[in-house]
C-alpha positions as CSV (number, residue, x, y, z in Angstrom):
1,M,-22.7,178.5,69.1
2,V,-20.4,180.1,66.5
3,Q,-18.4,177.5,64.6
4,Q,-15.0,178.2,63.2
5,I,-14.7,177.9,59.4
6,D,-11.5,176.2,58.1
7,M,-11.0,177.9,54.8
8,N,-8.5,175.3,53.7
9,R,-11.2,172.7,54.0
10,V,-13.6,175.0,52.2
11,E,-11.2,175.5,49.3
12,E,-10.5,171.7,49.2
13,L,-14.2,170.8,49.0
14,A,-14.9,173.6,46.5
15,G,-12.1,172.3,44.3
16,K,-13.6,168.8,44.4
17,V,-17.0,170.1,43.5
18,I,-15.6,171.9,40.5
19,G,-13.9,168.7,39.4
20,D,-17.2,166.8,39.8
21,V,-19.1,169.4,37.8
22,A,-16.4,169.2,35.1
23,G,-16.8,165.4,35.1
24,A,-20.6,165.6,34.9
25,M,-20.4,168.0,32.0
26,S,-17.8,165.8,30.2
27,L,-20.0,162.7,30.6
28,F,-22.9,164.5,29.0
29,M,-20.5,165.6,26.1
30,A,-19.4,161.9,25.8
31,Y,-23.1,160.8,25.6
32,M,-23.7,163.4,22.8
33,G,-20.6,162.1,21.0
34,D,-21.8,158.6,21.3
35,Q,-25.3,159.4,20.0
36,A,-23.8,161.3,17.0
37,G,-21.3,158.5,16.4
38,V,-18.2,160.8,16.7
39,F,-15.9,158.4,18.6
40,D,-16.5,155.5,16.2
41,K,-16.1,157.7,13.1
42,L,-12.8,159.1,14.3
43,D,-11.6,155.7,15.6
44,G,-8.6,154.6,13.5
45,Q,-8.3,157.9,11.6
46,G,-5.2,159.1,13.4
47,R,-4.7,162.8,13.8
48,V,-7.4,164.8,12.0
49,S,-7.9,168.5,11.7
50,L,-11.2,170.2,12.7
51,D,-12.3,170.4,9.1
52,K,-11.6,166.7,8.5
53,A,-13.3,165.7,11.7
54,A,-16.4,167.7,10.6
55,A,-16.3,166.0,7.2
56,L,-16.0,162.6,8.8
57,T,-18.8,163.1,11.3
58,G,-21.1,165.4,9.2
59,L,-21.3,167.8,12.1
60,N,-21.3,171.6,12.2
61,P,-17.7,172.5,12.7
62,K,-18.6,175.4,15.1
63,Y,-20.4,172.9,17.4
64,L,-17.7,170.3,16.9
65,H,-15.0,172.7,17.8
66,Q,-16.6,173.5,21.2
67,W,-17.4,169.9,21.9
68,L,-13.8,168.8,21.1
69,G,-12.5,171.4,23.5
70,S,-14.5,169.9,26.3
71,V,-13.8,166.2,25.6
72,C,-10.1,166.9,25.0
73,A,-9.8,168.7,28.2
74,A,-11.4,165.7,29.9
75,G,-8.9,163.3,28.2
76,Y,-11.6,161.5,26.2
77,I,-10.0,162.5,22.9
78,T,-6.4,163.6,22.5
79,F,-5.5,167.2,21.4
80,H,-2.2,167.7,19.7
81,E,-1.4,171.3,20.3
82,E,1.7,171.4,18.0
83,D,-0.5,171.1,14.9
84,E,-4.0,171.5,16.5
85,T,-5.2,168.1,15.5
86,F,-7.5,165.6,17.3
87,E,-7.1,161.9,17.7
88,V,-9.1,159.1,19.2
89,T,-6.5,156.7,20.4
90,P,-7.1,152.9,20.5
91,E,-7.4,153.1,24.3
92,Q,-10.0,156.0,24.1
93,A,-11.9,154.1,21.4
94,L,-12.2,151.1,23.8
95,I,-13.8,153.2,26.5
96,M,-15.8,155.6,24.4
97,G,-16.8,153.5,21.4
98,R,-16.6,150.0,20.0
99,E,-20.0,148.9,21.2
100,G,-20.0,145.6,22.9
101,Q,-16.4,145.6,24.0
102,P,-16.0,144.9,27.8
103,A,-14.3,148.3,28.4
104,C,-16.9,150.4,26.7
105,M,-18.4,152.8,29.3
106,Q,-21.2,154.4,27.1
107,G,-23.9,152.3,28.7
108,F,-22.9,153.6,32.1
109,I,-22.9,157.1,30.8
110,E,-26.3,156.7,29.1
111,L,-27.7,155.4,32.4
112,L,-26.5,158.5,34.2
113,V,-28.0,160.8,31.5
114,A,-31.4,159.1,31.9
115,Q,-31.4,160.0,35.6
116,Y,-30.7,163.7,35.0
117,A,-33.3,163.7,32.3
118,A,-35.9,162.5,34.8
119,H,-34.6,164.6,37.7
120,E,-38.0,166.1,38.7
121,K,-39.4,162.6,39.3
122,A,-36.3,161.6,41.2
123,V,-36.4,164.6,43.5
124,E,-40.2,164.1,44.1
125,T,-39.6,160.4,45.0
126,F,-36.7,161.3,47.4
127,K,-38.7,164.1,49.1
128,T,-41.9,162.1,49.6
129,G,-40.3,158.7,50.5
130,E,-42.7,157.0,48.1
131,G,-41.8,154.2,45.7
132,R,-41.1,154.7,42.0
133,G,-42.1,152.0,39.7
134,W,-39.6,150.6,37.2
135,D,-41.9,151.7,34.4
136,Q,-41.6,155.3,35.5
137,H,-38.0,155.6,34.2
138,L,-37.2,156.8,30.7
139,P,-36.4,154.3,27.9
140,C,-32.8,155.3,27.8
141,C,-32.5,154.1,31.4
142,F,-33.3,150.5,30.3
143,S,-31.1,150.6,27.2
144,G,-28.3,152.1,29.2
145,I,-28.5,149.3,31.8
146,D,-28.4,146.7,29.0
147,R,-25.5,148.4,27.3
148,F,-23.6,148.6,30.5
149,F,-24.1,145.1,31.8
150,R,-24.0,143.2,28.5
151,P,-20.2,143.4,27.9
152,G,-19.6,142.2,31.4
153,Y,-21.8,139.2,30.8
154,V,-20.0,138.5,27.5
155,A,-16.6,138.6,29.2
156,N,-17.5,136.6,32.4
157,L,-20.7,134.6,32.3
158,V,-19.7,131.6,30.2
159,D,-16.0,131.6,30.7
160,E,-15.8,132.5,34.4
161,W,-19.0,132.6,36.4
162,I,-20.8,129.4,35.4
163,P,-17.5,127.3,35.5
164,S,-17.0,128.5,39.1
165,L,-20.2,126.8,40.2
166,D,-20.2,123.2,41.4
167,G,-21.3,120.8,38.5
168,V,-23.4,123.4,36.7
169,E,-21.4,123.8,33.5
170,Q,-21.6,120.1,32.6
171,K,-25.3,120.1,33.2
172,L,-25.8,123.0,30.8
173,K,-23.6,121.4,28.2
174,D,-25.6,118.2,28.4
175,G,-28.9,120.1,28.3
176,A,-30.8,121.7,31.2
177,S,-33.6,124.0,31.9
178,I,-32.6,127.6,32.9
179,V,-34.8,130.4,34.4
180,D,-33.3,133.9,34.2
181,I,-35.2,136.1,36.7
182,G,-35.3,139.8,36.1
183,C,-33.8,139.3,32.6
184,G,-34.3,142.9,31.4
185,H,-33.6,143.1,27.7
186,G,-32.5,139.5,27.7
187,S,-28.8,139.7,27.0
188,S,-27.9,137.2,29.7
189,S,-30.6,134.8,28.5
190,I,-29.6,135.0,24.9
191,L,-25.9,134.5,25.8
192,M,-26.6,131.3,27.7
193,A,-28.9,130.1,25.0
194,K,-26.1,130.5,22.4
195,A,-23.4,129.0,24.6
196,Y,-25.5,126.0,25.6
197,P,-27.7,125.0,22.6
198,N,-29.0,121.9,24.3
199,C,-30.6,124.0,27.1
200,T,-33.9,125.7,27.2
201,V,-33.8,129.2,28.7
202,Y,-36.8,130.9,30.2
203,G,-36.4,134.6,30.7
204,I,-38.8,136.6,32.9
205,D,-39.2,140.2,33.9
206,F,-42.1,142.2,35.3
207,H,-41.4,145.1,32.9
208,E,-43.3,144.5,29.7
209,A,-41.3,146.9,27.5
210,S,-38.1,145.1,28.5
211,I,-39.6,141.7,27.6
212,E,-40.6,143.1,24.2
213,A,-37.0,144.3,23.7
214,A,-35.7,140.8,24.8
215,R,-37.9,139.0,22.3
216,Q,-36.7,141.3,19.5
217,Q,-33.1,140.7,20.5
218,A,-33.6,137.0,20.4
219,K,-35.2,137.2,17.0
220,D,-32.4,139.4,15.7
221,A,-29.9,136.9,17.0
222,G,-31.7,133.9,15.5
223,V,-31.8,132.1,18.9
224,E,-34.7,129.7,19.2
225,N,-34.1,127.9,22.5
226,V,-35.1,130.9,24.6
227,K,-38.5,132.2,25.6
228,F,-39.4,135.4,27.3
229,D,-42.5,136.2,29.4
230,V,-43.8,139.0,31.5
231,A,-43.9,137.6,35.1
232,R,-42.9,138.4,38.6
233,A,-40.1,136.7,40.5
234,Q,-42.3,135.5,43.3
235,D,-44.9,133.7,41.1
236,Y,-43.5,133.0,37.6
237,K,-44.7,129.8,36.0
238,G,-42.7,126.6,35.6
239,S,-41.0,124.0,37.8
240,D,-38.1,121.6,38.0
241,F,-35.5,124.0,36.7
242,D,-31.9,122.8,36.8
243,F,-30.4,126.3,37.0
244,A,-31.8,129.7,38.1
245,C,-30.0,133.0,37.9
246,I,-30.5,136.6,38.8
247,F,-28.3,139.4,37.5
248,D,-28.1,142.6,39.6
249,A,-31.8,142.4,40.3
250,L,-32.6,140.8,43.6
251,H,-31.9,144.0,45.6
252,D,-34.5,145.8,43.3
253,M,-37.3,143.5,44.3
254,G,-39.9,144.5,46.9
255,D,-40.1,141.0,48.3
256,P,-36.7,139.4,47.7
257,V,-37.4,136.7,50.4
258,G,-40.6,135.7,48.6
259,A,-38.8,135.8,45.2
260,A,-36.0,133.6,46.5
261,R,-38.5,131.2,48.2
262,H,-40.4,130.8,44.8
263,I,-37.1,130.1,43.1
264,R,-36.3,127.5,45.7
265,E,-39.7,125.9,45.1
266,T,-39.2,125.8,41.3
267,L,-35.7,124.4,41.3
268,K,-35.0,120.7,41.3
269,E,-33.6,119.3,44.6
270,D,-30.1,119.4,43.2
271,G,-30.7,122.7,41.3
272,T,-28.5,125.8,41.7
273,L,-29.2,129.5,41.9
274,M,-26.5,131.8,40.7
275,L,-27.0,135.3,42.3
276,V,-25.0,138.1,40.8
277,E,-25.1,141.3,42.9
278,P,-23.1,144.5,43.0
279,M,-19.8,144.2,44.8
280,A,-20.2,145.5,48.4
281,G,-18.8,145.1,51.9
282,D,-21.1,144.2,54.8
283,S,-20.9,147.7,56.3
284,M,-21.2,151.3,54.9
285,A,-17.6,151.9,56.1
286,E,-16.4,149.2,53.8
287,N,-18.1,150.9,50.8
288,M,-16.6,154.4,51.2
289,H,-14.9,154.5,47.8
290,A,-15.7,155.5,44.2
291,L,-17.6,152.4,43.3
292,G,-19.6,152.5,46.5
293,Q,-20.4,156.1,45.8
294,I,-21.7,155.2,42.4
295,F,-23.7,152.2,43.6
296,Y,-25.3,154.1,46.5
297,A,-26.3,156.9,44.1
298,G,-27.8,154.4,41.7
299,S,-29.6,152.7,44.6
300,T,-31.1,156.1,45.7
301,L,-32.4,156.8,42.1
302,M,-33.5,153.4,40.9
303,C,-33.0,150.3,43.1
304,T,-34.6,151.4,46.4
305,P,-37.5,153.3,44.8
306,A,-38.3,150.2,42.6
307,S,-38.4,148.1,45.8
308,L,-40.6,150.5,47.7
309,A,-43.0,150.6,44.8
310,Q,-43.7,146.8,45.2
311,E,-45.3,144.8,47.9
312,V,-43.3,144.4,51.1
313,G,-40.8,147.0,50.0
314,L,-37.8,145.6,51.8
315,G,-35.4,148.1,50.1
316,L,-32.2,146.0,50.3
317,G,-30.3,148.6,48.2
318,A,-27.4,148.0,45.8
319,Q,-24.9,147.8,48.6
320,A,-26.5,145.1,50.7
321,G,-23.4,143.0,51.0
322,Q,-23.0,139.2,51.1
323,K,-24.0,138.8,54.8
324,R,-27.4,140.5,54.4
325,L,-28.0,138.7,51.1
326,T,-27.2,135.4,52.8
327,E,-29.8,136.2,55.5
328,V,-32.4,136.8,52.8
329,L,-31.6,133.5,51.1
330,N,-31.5,131.5,54.3
331,E,-34.9,132.9,55.2
332,A,-36.2,131.8,51.8
333,G,-35.1,128.2,52.5
334,F,-31.6,128.0,51.0
335,S,-29.0,126.6,53.3
336,N,-25.7,127.0,51.4
337,V,-24.4,130.3,50.1
338,R,-20.8,130.7,48.9
339,R,-19.0,133.3,46.9
340,A,-18.0,131.4,43.8
341,S,-16.5,134.3,41.8
342,E,-16.2,138.0,41.6
343,T,-15.1,141.0,39.5
344,P,-14.3,144.5,40.6
345,T,-18.0,145.4,40.2
346,N,-19.9,142.1,41.0
347,M,-20.0,139.2,43.5
348,V,-21.2,135.9,42.2
349,L,-22.9,133.7,44.9
350,E,-23.6,130.0,44.4
351,V,-26.9,129.2,46.3
352,T,-28.1,125.7,46.9
353,A,-30.6,123.9,49.2
């Protein structure tokens, strides 16, 4: 059967692909600029000529000229054509530089670059259907994840998410035991340890390199009421915790039911689990937007392969949605699940017995 080709649709899709390619190239340019410190070095300098930009950054002006052409066309830096100068505006600085600010997107960009850098392994995993262990990703994947999530934790964890939970904030102020499951580089654990000095925080992750990074971060921060260990969610040590939390990690686990069941067993009877997961609707149709596009891609490259590499291999994916997550939690023995808070990128679930 011969199908008719709608050339208008062909041109429309081709135009979109060109825009996506331009975006992908611009993000790589932004990553290069981040690694070379360009955005921060031009931040606050106002309009600068190419020669002054080269002097400020120490970069070869021939390379810098081509790089500036790309990022200016992308809108990441402003080009003033009347005098051919370049400027990093305060708004651009917030997105492209100023490490640790909630609006900084460089961690997200670094995470994307890590996936392209390991593209052969990603393609192999996709074609074979096999799992891909978390330790099979490049180091910049883990640092990118930490850089991306940390500003959101700083902006929301202590001021919004924990206060939204029933009675938890006061427990933490008085002094409680906290277990942070799948803590990665430890940013969330350290933040809670600082905010609630009367508490003891126990961060666990099954990825040894991440735990080493977490211990170093705690040491650098001078925080002593936090401890990090290499352990799995379904059998970590300890009991009688007042508060447990998982940040964007339950869907990565091979056996999320087993993990949640172990958390239930190690919490006090009146303990609370705070589950932070990517924002998602309960059906694919509800996730047909830019954020869903990003999360489904991340799930294809990282989350689902990590789950399939572990026992059970449930493969929830990053867009599981509250209904499916509630089913997992109920199966693990938790009776009460409510959405306590949310941001454009995350849902925060309060989970109790």
